[in-house]
TILUM-929006 format. One record per residue (C-alpha): residue number from 1; residue in three letters; y negated, x, z. Coordinates in pm, whole numbers, plus 50000, padded with zeros to 5 digits. Layout:
! residues N
NODE|NUM|ala|Y|X|Z
...
***
This chain:
! residues 361
NODE|1|met|38113|06171|14775
NODE|2|arg|38461|06097|14709
NODE|3|thr|38729|06356|14893
NODE|4|ala|38647|06534|15248
NODE|5|leu|38878|06748|15454
NODE|6|val|38842|06707|15831
NODE|7|ile|38902|06982|16018
NODE|8|gly|38905|06899|16362
NODE|9|thr|39035|06536|16482
NODE|10|gly|38866|06540|16855
NODE|11|leu|38598|06292|16924
NODE|12|val|38360|06378|16661
NODE|13|gly|38579|06471|16377
NODE|14|thr|38740|06141|16439
NODE|15|ser|38491|05903|16440
NODE|16|ala|38298|06045|16111
NODE|17|ala|38660|06075|15960
NODE|18|leu|38653|05688|16094
NODE|19|ala|38298|05587|15926
NODE|20|leu|38372|05827|15597
NODE|21|ala|38722|05636|15572
NODE|22|gly|38534|05299|15613
NODE|23|arg|38299|05313|15388
NODE|24|gly|38581|05433|15066
NODE|25|ile|38586|05879|15105
NODE|26|his|38933|05943|15050
NODE|27|val|38972|06190|15344
NODE|28|his|39222|06471|15469
NODE|29|leu|39322|06552|15858
NODE|30|val|39354|06911|16009
NODE|31|asp|39364|06981|16320
NODE|32|his|39584|07304|16537
NODE|33|asp|39720|07038|16740
NODE|34|pro|39981|06847|16456
NODE|35|glu|39998|06533|16713
NODE|36|ser|39625|06553|16722
NODE|37|ala|39577|06460|16346
NODE|38|arg|39854|06197|16338
NODE|39|thr|39680|06015|16592
NODE|40|ala|39377|06063|16357
NODE|41|ala|39537|05928|16096
NODE|42|ala|39727|05659|16286
NODE|43|leu|39387|05531|16361
NODE|44|gly|39242|05474|15996
NODE|45|ala|39065|05803|15943
NODE|46|gly|39243|05846|15693
NODE|47|thr|39565|06111|15594
NODE|48|glu|39766|06419|15711
NODE|49|glu|39847|06503|15375
NODE|50|pro|39713|06792|15228
NODE|51|pro|39437|06762|14963
NODE|52|ala|39542|06884|14587
NODE|53|gly|39242|07091|14543
NODE|54|pro|38901|07148|14620
NODE|55|val|38729|06861|14786
NODE|56|asp|38425|06767|14747
NODE|57|leu|38292|06817|15158
NODE|58|ala|38482|07026|15441
NODE|59|val|38376|06901|15832
NODE|60|val|38484|07170|16051
NODE|61|ala|38503|07006|16382
NODE|62|val|38623|07232|16667
NODE|63|pro|38480|07364|16930
NODE|64|pro|38164|07659|16882
NODE|65|ala|38400|07937|17012
NODE|66|his|38622|07860|16662
NODE|67|thr|38353|07724|16463
NODE|68|ala|38276|08047|16263
NODE|69|ala|38641|08166|16264
NODE|70|val|38757|07851|16148
NODE|71|leu|38444|07794|15901
NODE|72|ala|38517|08161|15747
NODE|73|thr|38897|08073|15685
NODE|74|ala|38857|07694|15501
NODE|75|met|38514|07969|15300
NODE|76|arg|38769|08228|15215
NODE|77|asp|39062|07958|15105
NODE|78|gly|38769|07808|14835
NODE|79|val|38913|07402|14988
NODE|80|ala|38586|07248|14905
NODE|81|arg|38252|07216|14728
NODE|82|gly|38066|07241|15021
NODE|83|tyr|38031|07372|15416
NODE|84|leu|37940|07198|15702
NODE|85|asp|38042|07210|16065
NODE|86|val|37924|06989|16364
NODE|87|ala|37931|07234|16696
NODE|88|ser|37648|07194|16983
NODE|89|val|37508|07553|16881
NODE|90|lys|37375|07625|16561
NODE|91|gly|37266|08036|16601
NODE|92|gly|37522|08155|16617
NODE|93|pro|37839|08039|16413
NODE|94|arg|37611|08131|16118
NODE|95|arg|37554|08517|16219
NODE|96|glu|37904|08532|16334
NODE|97|leu|37952|08404|15924
NODE|98|glu|37671|08624|15803
NODE|99|ala|37828|08895|16006
NODE|100|leu|38217|08862|15808
NODE|101|gly|37974|08901|15488
NODE|102|leu|38058|08538|15379
NODE|103|asp|37849|08368|15112
NODE|104|leu|37673|08149|15244
NODE|105|thr|37493|07953|14992
NODE|106|pro|37800|07647|15042
NODE|107|tyr|37743|07617|15390
NODE|108|ile|37476|07415|15634
NODE|109|gly|37526|07438|15999
NODE|110|thr|37457|07038|16143
NODE|111|his|37453|06845|16481
NODE|112|pro|37504|06527|16544
NODE|113|met|37326|06397|16868
NODE|114|ala|37639|06202|16963
NODE|115|gly|37864|06193|17200
NODE|116|lys|38097|06020|17544
NODE|117|glu|38216|06144|17853
NODE|118|arg|38589|06097|17710
NODE|119|ser|38700|06352|17408
NODE|120|gly|39010|06310|17191
NODE|121|pro|39054|06109|16892
NODE|122|leu|39116|05824|17095
NODE|123|ala|38819|05799|17182
NODE|124|ala|38680|05778|16879
NODE|125|thr|38479|05486|16716
NODE|126|ala|38363|05458|16370
NODE|127|asp|37966|05382|16463
NODE|128|leu|37995|05638|16720
NODE|129|phe|37692|05815|16537
NODE|130|glu|37484|05510|16394
NODE|131|gly|37139|05526|16513
NODE|132|arg|37153|05866|16613
NODE|133|pro|37013|06194|16526
NODE|134|trp|37209|06431|16284
NODE|135|val|37033|06788|16305
NODE|136|leu|37053|06943|16001
NODE|137|thr|37024|07320|15977
NODE|138|pro|36962|07460|15592
NODE|139|thr|36828|07797|15508
NODE|140|arg|36712|07954|15186
NODE|141|glu|36986|08020|15067
NODE|142|thr|37132|07698|15121
NODE|143|asp|37301|07528|14828
NODE|144|thr|37050|07214|14738
NODE|145|glu|37374|07008|14615
NODE|146|val|37520|07124|15014
NODE|147|leu|37228|06959|15178
NODE|148|asn|37304|06652|14919
NODE|149|leu|37659|06598|15082
NODE|150|ala|37523|06653|15410
NODE|151|leu|37288|06388|15391
NODE|152|glu|37508|06205|15224
NODE|153|leu|37775|06243|15521
NODE|154|val|37493|06106|15761
NODE|155|ala|37401|05840|15578
NODE|156|leu|37734|05678|15531
NODE|157|cys|37754|05775|15928
NODE|158|arg|37441|05561|15963
NODE|159|ala|37280|05864|16143
NODE|160|val|36901|05964|16143
NODE|161|pro|36841|06320|15971
NODE|162|val|36619|06511|16150
NODE|163|val|36576|06916|15996
NODE|164|met|36519|07249|16238
NODE|165|asp|36587|07564|16214
NODE|166|ala|36910|07685|16417
NODE|167|asp|36750|07908|16731
NODE|168|ala|36503|07546|16756
NODE|169|his|36735|07364|16800
NODE|170|asp|36976|07570|17020
NODE|171|arg|36649|07560|17278
NODE|172|ala|36607|07269|17238
NODE|173|val|36962|07069|17318
NODE|174|ala|36956|07364|17623
NODE|175|leu|36643|07109|17714
NODE|176|val|36779|06789|17624
NODE|177|ser|37161|06800|17604
NODE|178|his|37299|07113|17775
NODE|179|thr|37112|07146|18091
NODE|180|pro|37128|06781|18164
NODE|181|gln|37475|06803|18180
NODE|182|leu|37476|07150|18423
NODE|183|ile|37247|06895|18627
NODE|184|ser|37435|06579|18672
NODE|185|ser|37768|06752|18738
NODE|186|met|37592|06958|19026
NODE|187|val|37441|06681|19189
NODE|188|ala|37829|06486|19156
NODE|189|ala|37922|06832|19295
NODE|190|arg|37783|06723|19609
NODE|191|leu|38001|06403|19666
NODE|192|glu|38344|06580|19642
NODE|193|glu|38330|06734|19981
NODE|194|ala|38068|06401|20157
NODE|195|asp|38177|06120|20442
NODE|196|glu|38344|05860|20298
NODE|197|thr|38062|05605|20470
NODE|198|ala|37774|05775|20266
NODE|199|val|37955|05776|19946
NODE|200|arg|38033|05376|20010
NODE|201|leu|37609|05403|19973
NODE|202|cys|37602|05493|19643
NODE|203|gly|37437|05260|19355
NODE|204|gln|37295|05239|19039
NODE|205|gly|37044|05601|19055
NODE|206|ile|37319|05754|19149
NODE|207|arg|37631|05603|18919
NODE|208|asp|37275|05665|18641
NODE|209|val|37192|06066|18706
NODE|210|thr|37636|06131|18748
NODE|211|arg|37773|05985|18450
NODE|212|ile|37754|06290|18185
NODE|213|ala|37968|06460|18504
NODE|214|ala|38283|06277|18430
NODE|215|ser|38314|06494|18124
NODE|216|asp|38555|06741|18017
NODE|217|pro|38474|07103|18149
NODE|218|arg|38725|07288|17961
NODE|219|met|38471|07183|17636
NODE|220|trp|38181|07248|17859
NODE|221|val|38227|07565|17897
NODE|222|glu|38323|07610|17550
NODE|223|ile|37959|07502|17475
NODE|224|leu|37764|07717|17745
NODE|225|ser|37991|07972|17638
NODE|226|ala|37744|07911|17287
NODE|227|asn|37398|07890|17391
NODE|228|pro|37426|08053|17771
NODE|229|gly|37070|08224|17739
NODE|230|pro|36823|07887|17704
NODE|231|val|36999|07677|17896
NODE|232|ala|36975|07964|18176
NODE|233|asp|36588|08017|18065
NODE|234|val|36550|07611|18092
NODE|235|leu|36737|07638|18438
NODE|236|ala|36523|07890|18550
NODE|237|gly|36210|07669|18556
NODE|238|val|36406|07415|18690
NODE|239|ala|36501|07626|19034
NODE|240|ala|36126|07767|19024
NODE|241|asp|36015|07400|19065
NODE|242|leu|36330|07352|19375
NODE|243|glu|36219|07604|19516
NODE|244|glu|35865|07466|19566
NODE|245|thr|36000|07101|19627
NODE|246|val|36203|07248|19924
NODE|247|thr|35923|07436|20068
NODE|248|ala|35736|07042|20014
NODE|249|leu|36012|06931|20223
NODE|250|arg|36004|07167|20494
NODE|251|gly|35644|07096|20497
NODE|252|leu|35650|06703|20525
NODE|253|gly|35842|06769|20808
NODE|254|ser|35587|07013|20974
NODE|255|ala|35416|06942|21288
NODE|256|asp|35113|07128|21105
NODE|257|ala|34869|06894|20966
NODE|258|asp|34815|07122|20669
NODE|259|arg|35119|07196|20549
NODE|260|arg|35221|06829|20553
NODE|261|ser|34911|06745|20367
NODE|262|ala|35030|07024|20116
NODE|263|gly|35331|06929|20138
NODE|264|thr|35233|06626|20031
NODE|265|his|35107|06693|19726
NODE|266|ala|35360|06921|19633
NODE|267|ile|35599|06630|19612
NODE|268|glu|35361|06353|19416
NODE|269|asp|35314|06618|19153
NODE|270|val|35602|06712|19094
NODE|271|leu|35706|06308|19083
NODE|272|arg|35403|06240|18900
NODE|273|arg|35510|06520|18603
NODE|274|gly|35852|06359|18607
NODE|275|asn|35659|06024|18514
NODE|276|ala|35523|06263|18257
NODE|277|gly|35850|06418|18146
NODE|278|arg|36022|06055|18090
NODE|279|val|35755|05865|17941
NODE|280|arg|35828|06128|17602
NODE|281|val|36191|06007|17620
NODE|282|pro|36202|05855|17295
NODE|283|gly|36267|05429|17339
NODE|284|lys|36497|05196|17117
NODE|285|his|36554|05285|16798
NODE|286|gly|36384|05663|16848
NODE|287|ala|36015|05452|16860
NODE|288|ala|35791|05523|17161
NODE|289|pro|35936|05422|17445
NODE|290|thr|35857|05050|17580
NODE|291|ala|35804|04881|17974
NODE|292|tyr|35967|04651|17956
NODE|293|glu|36024|04352|18232
NODE|294|thr|36285|04304|18379
NODE|295|val|36456|04027|18515
NODE|296|ala|36705|04029|18742
NODE|297|val|37031|03796|18776
NODE|298|leu|37313|03751|19028
NODE|299|ile|37636|03698|18864
NODE|300|gly|38027|03656|18990
NODE|301|asp|38273|03953|18891
NODE|302|lys|38490|03698|18654
NODE|303|pro|38512|03660|18298
NODE|304|gly|38253|03531|18067
NODE|305|glu|37948|03567|18260
NODE|306|leu|37769|03806|18075
NODE|307|ala|37849|03612|17724
NODE|308|ala|37753|03343|17914
NODE|309|ile|37402|03476|18004
NODE|310|phe|37358|03645|17697
NODE|311|ala|37440|03310|17515
NODE|312|asp|37146|03124|17792
NODE|313|ala|36905|03397|17678
NODE|314|gly|37011|03297|17330
NODE|315|arg|36893|02923|17347
NODE|316|ala|36587|03080|17508
NODE|317|gly|36429|03245|17195
NODE|318|val|36459|03569|17398
NODE|319|asn|36572|03931|17229
NODE|320|ile|36725|04105|17506
NODE|321|glu|36583|04447|17483
NODE|322|asp|36878|04669|17769
NODE|323|val|37101|04582|17980
NODE|324|arg|37220|04739|18343
NODE|325|ile|37474|04598|18606
NODE|326|glu|37448|04690|19003
NODE|327|his|37770|04597|19114
NODE|328|ala|37745|04463|19483
NODE|329|thr|37930|04691|19754
NODE|330|gly|38206|04497|19851
NODE|331|gln|38180|04170|19720
NODE|332|gln|38251|04012|19369
NODE|333|ala|37960|03998|19222
NODE|334|gly|37699|04184|19087
NODE|335|leu|37299|04180|18958
NODE|336|val|37268|04222|18602
NODE|337|gln|36928|04366|18556
NODE|338|ile|36742|04215|18203
NODE|339|met|36496|04419|17989
NODE|340|val|36291|04228|17800
NODE|341|glu|35912|04228|17644
NODE|342|pro|35704|04150|17899
NODE|343|ser|35565|03807|17794
NODE|344|ala|35938|03694|17769
NODE|345|ala|36028|03780|18104
NODE|346|pro|35870|03448|18234
NODE|347|val|36050|03252|18009
NODE|348|leu|36391|03405|18036
NODE|349|gly|36359|03380|18361
NODE|350|ala|36239|02983|18377
NODE|351|ala|36542|02946|18082
NODE|352|leu|36817|03097|18310
NODE|353|gln|36720|02899|18646
NODE|354|glu|36686|02601|18411
NODE|355|arg|37073|02695|18342
NODE|356|gly|37108|02739|18697
NODE|357|trp|37179|03104|18740
NODE|358|ser|37052|03278|19040
NODE|359|ile|36712|03481|18983
NODE|360|arg|36628|03777|19205
NODE|361|gly|36262|03914|19297
***
């Protein structure tokens, strides 16, 4: 691949363009909002100048509701040798293209499993896709050259290719992406009218659950409108669990011993099922999840504290697997939770204490 046309310069389109441009691909940018394309170009994602002829690959990065129409126009205009989209749903756009009677041999549907709460070109980064799954949904019609171009794009973006059927993909993202977004938003919505005293008690748990609730509602309405059936199916299962859990909690508060016992067993069951499901979430680099040990360190809220902890961990020869920060309410301090291999935890704890850090727990 030597040339590419990115149609749609939001978060995903601009991030892909930045990755391609950074690896020597000549990228052309176009967006229905000229200011967005101008911003992406200023960031180094490519040029607003139209290509002189067909490019090697056209990347359509527009909302799912507009994906098929934009693809159809590009394909009829012959702007590229190969075409792909990065919409978060795959079955619908392909069926729309088929209904339009287009030759789909030069097209492949794809979906990079990466994003942020923020949208637009200013949120884009060239490393957005590094190490992330990038789903490809080829069919028997898909030309081998187009599949190879798509695989080259994934490699240039340093993502991990995953081949799936389009409808299987849509059911999967309903479970692992679309439903979590709605549930996060529903939990966060409980805070809107909550008493200020209650909100001040928010800790890391509520921050983890509601992080993605900060996403753009308009963007998510478009995504969910393109995949409503599978999402509704998953939510129906969640709703059944919720109803059973509510009944169980009422039982826990009952004076009847049998109802309390049934409630206890039901709550324990849903928590254990949650444990079992959580274990299946891939761990670091997509490998099987690993149980890490946590070393909690109290730090002050001032520049250089985190860097100093990381440096001291490096001097101790300990690799940090993950890190979380819990800020203390009303104090200029926080608790850094450093996740390491179990065998490394006592080594790290001792090393940090030796260097004057306050270890908790």
